[in-house]
N, CA and C of each residue as an Amber inpcrd file, in Angstrom:
protein
   456
   0.8610000  -0.8640000   0.2880000  -0.2950000   0.0520000   0.0810000
   1.0850000   1.4340000  -0.4320000   0.5340000   2.2560000  -0.6950000
   1.5260000   3.7210000  -1.0840000   0.7840000   4.3570000  -0.2570000
   1.5650000   5.2470000   0.3750000   1.0290000   6.1500000   1.5370000
  -0.0450000   6.9360000   1.0160000  -0.8960000   7.4060000   1.7770000
  -1.7500000   8.1330000   1.6790000  -3.3910000   7.4160000   0.9730000
  -2.6390000   6.0070000   0.3560000  -3.7530000   5.4590000  -0.2900000
  -4.6950000   4.6700000   0.5500000  -4.1800000   4.2350000   1.7310000
  -5.2790000   3.5530000   2.4030000  -5.8480000   4.5980000   3.1730000
  -6.2740000   4.4490000   4.4010000  -7.1720000   5.7460000   5.6540000
  -6.0050000   5.8510000   6.0190000  -4.9430000   5.6030000   6.6540000
  -3.9130000   6.0620000   7.4200000  -2.7630000   6.3170000   7.1150000
  -1.8750000   7.2180000   7.2930000  -0.5750000   7.2450000   6.6010000
   0.5380000   6.4370000   7.6330000   0.2360000   6.8610000   9.0870000
   1.0550000   5.9850000  10.2600000   2.6930000   5.7810000   9.5930000
   3.2520000   7.0480000   9.4880000   4.5590000   7.6380000   9.8570000
   4.9100000   8.1350000  10.5970000   6.0960000   7.5720000  11.3970000
   6.7410000   8.2820000  12.2380000   8.5060000   8.7580000  12.4270000
   8.7160000   9.8230000  12.3320000  10.1650000   9.9620000  11.9020000
  10.8920000  10.6870000  13.2350000  12.2940000  10.2930000  13.4080000
  13.0520000  10.3260000  14.5600000  14.2660000  10.7900000  13.7480000
  14.4890000  12.4470000  13.9510000  15.7520000  13.0380000  13.4000000
  16.7330000  13.0920000  14.2090000  18.0190000  12.3200000  14.2040000
  19.2120000  12.9010000  15.2500000  19.8570000  13.8380000  14.6130000
  20.3870000  14.9660000  15.0100000  21.4800000  15.9250000  14.3580000
  22.2870000  15.7050000  15.7960000  23.3520000  16.7600000  15.5960000
  24.4540000  16.7710000  16.7740000  23.5620000  18.1450000  17.2800000
  23.9370000  18.8670000  18.4960000  23.5130000  19.6780000  19.1460000
  23.7870000  20.9050000  18.4060000  22.9580000  21.8900000  18.7370000
  23.6080000  23.0940000  17.9210000  23.6550000  23.5090000  16.3870000
  23.6460000  21.8910000  15.7550000  23.9350000  22.1350000  14.4520000
  23.0470000  22.8440000  13.3620000  21.4000000  22.5910000  13.6970000
  20.3840000  23.2780000  13.1740000  19.9060000  24.2770000  13.8040000
  19.6720000  25.5300000  13.4330000  18.8450000  26.3940000  14.4410000
  17.3450000  25.9350000  14.4760000  16.2390000  26.8330000  15.2200000
  15.6940000  26.0240000  15.8990000  14.2310000  26.2120000  14.3080000
  14.8540000  27.5610000  13.6480000  13.8080000  27.7270000  12.0190000
  14.0480000  26.0030000  11.2950000  15.5160000  26.1740000  11.2670000
  15.4000000  24.8580000  10.3930000  15.2620000  23.2650000  10.8390000
  15.1990000  23.1040000  12.3200000  14.5300000  22.3520000  12.6550000
  13.0400000  21.7680000  12.6800000  12.7290000  23.1490000  12.7550000
  10.8220000  23.0890000  12.2150000  10.4070000  23.1050000  10.7540000
  11.5950000  23.6220000   9.8680000  11.1270000  23.3660000   8.6890000
  11.6320000  22.1080000   8.2020000  12.8090000  21.2300000   8.9060000
  12.9560000  20.0840000   8.2820000  12.0980000  19.3070000   8.6410000
  11.3230000  19.4740000   9.6840000  10.0430000  18.5490000   9.7910000
   8.6030000  18.8030000   9.4890000   8.7080000  20.0130000   9.3390000
   7.3530000  20.3250000   8.3400000   7.5990000  19.7400000   6.4460000
   8.6160000  19.7030000   6.4860000   8.8170000  19.2440000   5.0380000
   8.8150000  18.0430000   4.8230000   9.3520000  16.8870000   5.7700000
   9.1170000  15.6240000   6.3400000   7.4850000  14.9440000   5.5710000
   6.9190000  16.1840000   6.6550000   5.7550000  15.3030000   6.2210000
   4.8480000  15.7030000   5.1840000   5.4400000  17.3480000   4.5860000
   4.9900000  17.3160000   3.2380000   5.6350000  16.3930000   2.1590000
   6.4990000  16.0680000   2.2040000   6.9410000  15.5680000   1.1930000
   6.4030000  14.0810000   0.7420000   5.8550000  13.9620000   1.8650000
   5.1820000  12.4610000   1.7500000   3.8690000  12.6060000   1.2050000
   3.2200000  13.8300000   1.4400000   2.0120000  14.2690000   0.7580000
   1.5250000  14.9760000  -0.2850000   2.8890000  15.5050000  -1.0640000
   2.6940000  16.0080000  -2.5420000   1.9530000  15.1930000  -3.5550000
   3.0630000  13.5800000  -3.3900000   2.4950000  12.7420000  -4.7990000
   0.9870000  12.2200000  -4.2450000   0.6340000  12.1190000  -3.6430000
  -0.7240000  12.1290000  -3.1120000  -2.0700000  13.0390000  -3.5110000
  -1.4100000  14.0010000  -3.5820000  -2.4040000  15.0420000  -3.5340000
  -2.4760000  15.1640000  -5.1520000  -1.2250000  15.0110000  -5.6720000
  -1.2670000  14.9880000  -7.2960000  -1.6440000  14.3390000  -7.9520000
  -1.8560000  12.6240000  -7.3100000  -2.3820000  11.8020000  -7.6520000
  -3.8080000  11.4280000  -7.7190000  -4.6500000  12.9990000  -6.8510000
  -6.3500000  13.1190000  -6.5940000  -6.6480000  12.3740000  -5.9030000
  -5.9520000  12.1000000  -4.5210000  -6.4510000  11.3080000  -3.4650000
  -7.4450000  12.6070000  -2.8490000  -8.3700000  11.8340000  -2.2870000
  -9.2330000  13.2640000  -1.9710000  -8.4180000  13.9670000  -0.5260000
  -8.6200000  15.3850000  -0.8360000  -8.4220000  15.9460000   0.4640000
  -8.5090000  15.4430000   2.2260000 -10.1580000  15.1200000   2.1010000
  -9.7710000  14.3280000   3.7330000  -8.9190000  13.6990000   3.9670000
  -9.1320000  12.5160000   2.8490000  -8.1270000  11.5100000   3.2540000
  -6.8120000  11.6510000   3.5430000  -6.4190000  13.0030000   2.3920000
  -4.7960000  13.0470000   2.8770000  -4.4510000  13.8990000   4.5260000
  -5.4980000  14.8270000   4.4840000  -5.8640000  15.2500000   6.0810000
  -5.6660000  14.2360000   7.1300000  -6.4230000  13.2910000   7.2980000
  -6.6120000  12.1450000   8.1950000  -4.8530000  11.7850000   7.9110000
  -4.7740000  11.5770000   7.0830000  -3.4180000  10.5810000   6.9070000
  -1.9450000  11.7160000   7.5820000  -2.2850000  12.7130000   7.2780000
  -1.0480000  13.7520000   7.8140000  -1.3500000  13.7040000   9.3630000
  -2.6250000  13.8740000   9.5160000  -2.6430000  13.9290000  11.2300000
  -1.8440000  12.5350000  12.2700000  -1.7670000  11.2680000  10.9940000
  -1.2280000  10.8070000  12.1060000   0.3630000  10.7720000  11.5690000
   1.1190000  11.6330000  10.8630000   2.3230000  11.5610000  10.6860000
   3.1470000  12.4950000  12.1640000   3.9110000  12.0760000  12.4520000
   4.8620000  12.8760000  13.6280000   6.2000000  13.1410000  12.9940000
   7.2810000  14.0440000  13.7660000   8.2620000  14.3670000  13.7750000
   9.0960000  15.0180000  14.9770000   9.8560000  14.0190000  15.1580000
  10.4580000  14.5910000  16.6100000  12.2450000  14.9480000  16.1030000
  12.7310000  15.8530000  16.4190000  13.9860000  16.2300000  16.1250000
  14.5150000  15.8890000  17.1180000  16.0390000  15.7010000  17.5960000
  16.3720000  15.1810000  18.5840000  18.0200000  15.9430000  18.5140000
  18.3190000  16.4100000  19.5370000  19.6440000  16.8710000  19.3230000
  20.7180000  16.4070000  20.2250000  22.0680000  15.6160000  19.9690000
  22.3810000  14.3980000  20.5070000  23.7870000  15.5640000  20.7570000
  23.8580000  15.5180000  22.1640000  25.2220000  16.0360000  22.8680000
  26.5310000  15.4310000  22.0100000  26.7750000  14.2650000  22.4770000
  27.6870000  13.4520000  21.8610000  27.5620000  12.5850000  20.7570000
  28.4090000  12.6820000  19.7450000  28.1570000  11.9360000  18.4580000
  30.0060000  11.4840000  18.3510000  29.9280000  10.1970000  18.2430000
  31.5300000   9.7580000  17.6560000  31.4450000   8.8500000  16.4390000
  32.3720000   9.2910000  15.3800000  32.2580000   8.3360000  14.2890000
  33.5370000   8.1760000  14.2040000  33.6090000   6.5690000  13.7100000
  35.0350000   6.2490000  13.8090000  36.1420000   6.3560000  14.6560000
  35.7900000   6.1620000  16.3670000  36.2430000   6.5180000  16.9820000
  36.7650000   7.8430000  17.5800000  36.2430000   9.0000000  16.6510000
  36.4750000  10.5560000  16.8980000  35.4160000  11.3230000  17.1140000
  35.2470000  12.0740000  18.1900000  34.1950000  12.9020000  18.1180000
  33.7700000  13.8790000  17.2110000  32.4020000  14.2770000  16.7330000
  32.3320000  15.2250000  16.0250000  32.4010000  16.6270000  16.6650000
  32.8910000  17.5550000  15.6440000  33.2520000  18.5480000  16.5250000
  31.9470000  19.7370000  16.4500000  31.6060000  20.1320000  17.1130000
  30.5670000  21.4070000  17.0960000  30.7460000  22.2900000  15.2120000
  31.8770000  22.5820000  15.4170000  32.4660000  23.1700000  13.9890000
  32.0840000  22.2940000  12.8270000  32.0370000  21.2430000  12.7330000
  31.8460000  20.6140000  11.2930000  30.3520000  20.6660000  11.1580000
  30.0880000  20.3850000   9.8780000  28.7710000  20.4080000   9.1960000
  27.7530000  19.2320000  10.0020000  26.7110000  18.9290000   9.7590000
  26.3530000  18.5500000  10.2600000  26.0250000  17.2410000   9.9770000
  25.5180000  15.9250000  10.5220000  25.2590000  14.7180000  10.0330000
  23.9440000  14.4000000  11.0800000  23.3170000  13.5490000  10.0300000
  21.7840000  13.0870000   9.9690000  21.7020000  11.7350000  10.5590000
  20.9050000  10.8850000  11.1530000  20.4290000   9.7590000  11.2370000
  18.9650000   9.8580000  11.8620000  18.0630000   9.3480000  10.4120000
  16.7420000   9.2610000  10.2680000  15.9250000   8.4540000  10.5260000
  15.4170000   7.8580000  11.4140000  14.5090000   5.9190000  11.8900000
  13.1250000   7.1040000  11.5130000  12.7560000   6.0880000  10.4870000
  11.0600000   6.3120000  10.1270000  10.9910000   5.0170000  10.3810000
   9.6470000   5.1180000  11.1980000   8.3970000   3.8060000  11.4450000
   7.5940000   4.0760000  10.2910000   7.0240000   2.8460000   9.5630000
   6.0970000   2.4080000   9.0340000   5.7340000   1.3070000   8.7510000
   4.1530000   0.9740000   8.5270000   4.0020000  -0.3340000   8.5760000
   4.4820000  -0.8550000   8.1040000   4.7450000  -2.3110000   8.3180000
   5.7600000  -3.1620000   8.2310000   5.7170000  -3.9080000   6.7540000
   4.1000000  -4.0750000   6.2060000   3.7970000  -4.4280000   5.0040000
   4.1300000  -3.4220000   3.9660000   5.0330000  -2.0580000   4.3970000
   5.0900000  -1.3350000   3.2340000   6.9070000  -1.1410000   2.9480000
   7.3600000  -2.0760000   3.6520000   9.1180000  -1.9580000   4.0790000
   9.3510000  -2.5030000   2.6830000   9.2180000  -3.6300000   2.0520000
   9.8880000  -4.0720000   0.9510000   9.4400000  -2.8780000  -0.3610000
   8.3090000  -2.6430000  -0.4640000   8.0140000  -1.7060000  -1.6140000
   8.2580000  -0.2290000  -1.2380000   8.1100000   0.1800000  -0.1790000
   8.5710000   1.8600000   0.5350000  10.1710000   2.3900000   0.5610000
  10.7580000   1.1480000   0.8640000  12.2910000   1.4950000   1.6040000
  13.3360000   2.4450000   0.7030000  12.8990000   2.3340000  -0.4770000
  13.9220000   2.6940000  -1.0670000  13.2690000   4.1390000  -1.3590000
  12.1720000   4.2550000  -1.8690000  11.4950000   5.6170000  -1.6160000
  11.9070000   6.6930000  -0.6590000  11.3500000   6.2490000   0.3630000
  11.8130000   6.6630000   2.0620000  12.7040000   7.2820000   1.8170000
  13.8800000   6.0060000   1.9960000  15.3550000   6.8240000   1.7930000
  15.4140000   7.8880000   1.0020000  15.3870000   7.5470000  -0.3240000
  15.1530000   9.0660000  -1.0790000  14.8730000   9.9770000  -0.8950000
  13.2880000  10.1180000  -0.2480000  12.6040000  11.3100000   0.1690000
  13.2610000  11.8770000   1.1400000  13.6750000  11.1450000   2.2260000
  14.3320000  11.5380000   3.1860000  15.5240000  12.4230000   2.8780000
  16.8050000  11.4760000   2.0970000  17.7210000  12.3540000   1.8560000
  17.5590000  13.6300000   0.9660000  16.5340000  13.5650000   0.1320000
  16.2220000  14.9440000  -0.4770000  16.1060000  15.8760000   0.5070000
  15.1160000  15.7420000   1.5230000  14.7590000  16.7490000   2.3640000
  15.8070000  17.5860000   3.2050000  16.7170000  16.3440000   3.6210000
  17.7930000  16.9260000   4.3930000  18.6950000  16.9520000   3.6870000
  19.0580000  16.7310000   1.9380000  19.9740000  18.2870000   1.3530000
  19.1410000  19.4010000   1.2230000  18.2230000  19.6830000   1.5220000
  17.2080000  20.8640000   1.1610000  17.8230000  21.8830000   2.5670000
  18.0520000  21.3160000   3.0090000  18.3340000  22.2280000   3.7100000
  19.4680000  22.0620000   4.4960000  20.2080000  21.4760000   4.2060000
  21.5630000  21.2400000   4.5380000  23.0460000  22.5050000   3.3980000
  23.5230000  23.1810000   4.0740000  24.7770000  24.0680000   3.3620000
  25.2070000  23.4950000   2.2470000  25.7140000  22.3120000   2.2720000
  26.2550000  21.6780000   1.4840000  25.5720000  20.2240000   0.5720000
  24.4070000  20.4370000  -0.1040000  23.4450000  19.2950000  -0.3150000
  24.1790000  18.2210000  -0.7830000  25.3010000  18.4090000  -1.6570000
  25.8530000  17.5250000  -2.2950000  26.4810000  16.3170000  -1.1890000
  27.0030000  16.6390000  -0.5840000  27.7540000  16.1000000   0.6170000
  26.9050000  14.7000000   1.0070000  25.5800000  14.7840000   1.0400000
  24.6680000  14.0500000   1.4960000  24.5920000  12.7850000   0.5510000
  25.1190000  12.8490000  -0.8450000  24.9260000  11.8760000  -1.7790000
  26.2310000  10.9620000  -1.7660000  27.5480000  12.1940000  -1.4870000
  29.1600000  11.7750000  -1.4490000  29.5230000  11.0150000  -0.5600000
  29.2060000  11.4660000   0.9790000  29.8070000  11.3070000   2.4460000
  28.7440000  10.2730000   3.0880000  29.0810000   9.2200000   3.9120000
  28.1160000   8.8830000   4.4360000  27.7030000   9.7780000   5.9300000
  27.2170000  11.2130000   5.5310000  26.9000000  11.9610000   6.6040000
  24.9270000  12.0350000   6.9720000  24.3660000  11.3860000   5.8620000
  22.5490000  10.9760000   6.2580000  22.6070000   9.6370000   6.6070000
  22.1720000   8.9440000   7.4190000  21.4140000   7.6080000   7.7240000
  20.2510000   7.9010000   7.6150000  19.9720000   6.8220000   6.6320000
  18.2990000   6.6800000   7.0260000  17.2510000   5.2780000   7.1260000
  17.3470000   4.8490000   8.4150000  16.6410000   3.5740000   8.8460000
  15.0000000   3.4230000   8.7610000  14.7660000   2.7460000   7.8850000
  13.2990000   2.5160000   7.9480000  12.7170000   1.3270000   8.4380000
  11.7260000   1.2550000   9.7370000  11.5350000   0.6310000  10.3500000
  10.1030000  -0.1180000   9.9000000   9.8630000  -1.3060000  10.6690000
   8.6350000  -1.9280000  10.2350000   7.8150000  -1.9020000  11.8140000
   6.5660000  -1.3630000  11.3410000   5.9290000  -1.8570000  12.7800000
   4.6280000  -2.7870000  12.5330000   4.4790000  -3.7910000  13.4330000
   3.4810000  -4.5550000  12.4860000   1.9060000  -4.1730000  12.7710000
   1.7160000  -4.6460000  11.9310000  -0.1300000  -3.7700000  12.2350000
  -0.3980000  -4.1300000  13.5100000  -1.0670000  -2.7500000  13.8120000
  -2.0040000  -2.9230000  15.1490000  -0.5160000  -2.8790000  16.0760000
   0.8650000  -2.6670000  15.8510000   1.7430000  -2.5450000  16.7710000
   1.8220000  -1.0010000  17.1890000   1.0220000  -0.3380000  17.0660000
   1.0690000   1.1120000  17.7840000   0.0090000   1.8820000  17.8790000
  -0.6240000   2.7640000  18.4130000  -2.0550000   3.1850000  18.7210000
  -2.2300000   4.6470000  19.2750000  -3.2880000   4.3500000  18.7660000
  -4.0440000   6.2940000  19.2350000  -5.2600000   6.2900000  19.7770000
  -5.9410000   7.1900000  20.7380000  -7.2180000   6.8730000  20.9100000
  -7.1360000   5.8410000  22.2330000  -5.9670000   4.9640000  22.5030000
  -6.4380000   4.3660000  23.6470000  -6.4570000   2.5140000  22.9110000
  -6.4420000   3.0110000  21.4600000  -6.6370000   1.5240000  20.8880000
  -5.6800000   1.3280000  20.0200000  -5.0040000   0.0930000  19.5020000
  -4.1500000  -0.6430000  18.5340000  -4.7210000   0.4190000  16.7930000
  -3.7660000   0.4480000  16.7060000  -4.3290000   1.3680000  15.4180000
  -3.6980000   0.3570000  14.2700000  -4.4750000   0.5030000  13.4700000
  -4.5070000  -0.5630000  11.8500000  -4.3330000   0.0870000  10.5550000
  -3.9890000  -0.5360000   9.8450000  -3.6490000   0.5210000   8.5750000
  -4.5470000   0.3290000   7.8690000  -5.7720000  -0.7120000   7.8850000
  -7.1540000  -0.3240000   7.3280000  -8.0470000   0.2260000   7.9140000
  -7.6960000   0.4920000   9.3790000  -8.5940000   1.5410000  10.1770000
  -9.2970000   2.6180000   9.5900000 -10.5790000   2.4360000   9.7880000
 -11.2050000   3.5690000   9.3150000 -10.7770000   5.2370000  10.0290000
 -11.1670000   6.2990000   9.6150000 -10.6820000   7.1690000  10.1290000
 -11.5060000   8.1670000  11.2120000 -11.2740000   8.5560000  12.2170000
 -12.0900000   8.8810000  13.4050000 -12.3100000  10.3490000  12.9360000
């Protein structure tokens, strides 16, 4: 199932960046862009606006600033360009079909806020991990949420 084709989107993004690497505006822009990135295609394909809005309401982005970041046995300096780790949780049934697309889109969004976008394609500074959540393995409204559940 492609995002926003079903009744629920169910994507959760956790972005990790070194402390102070991004301003508050950059963190907010990054979070908003991640959600928007996955809705644009659905809008272009004519998915009904009510379905898109319902899917959008189940998407969440959390940006963590990390105090300690070590790569190759060396602490990353606050003066270095930012590194990124993004964990994206999606319904398990989407993993095979969606992992490459999710990784590509997340990297594109990260590149759009980075001072040197090409480095995200040339250096291992942006890691994207796509994790599957079993159907019913997360919940809202005090109940397990299923990918085929109706919108409240």
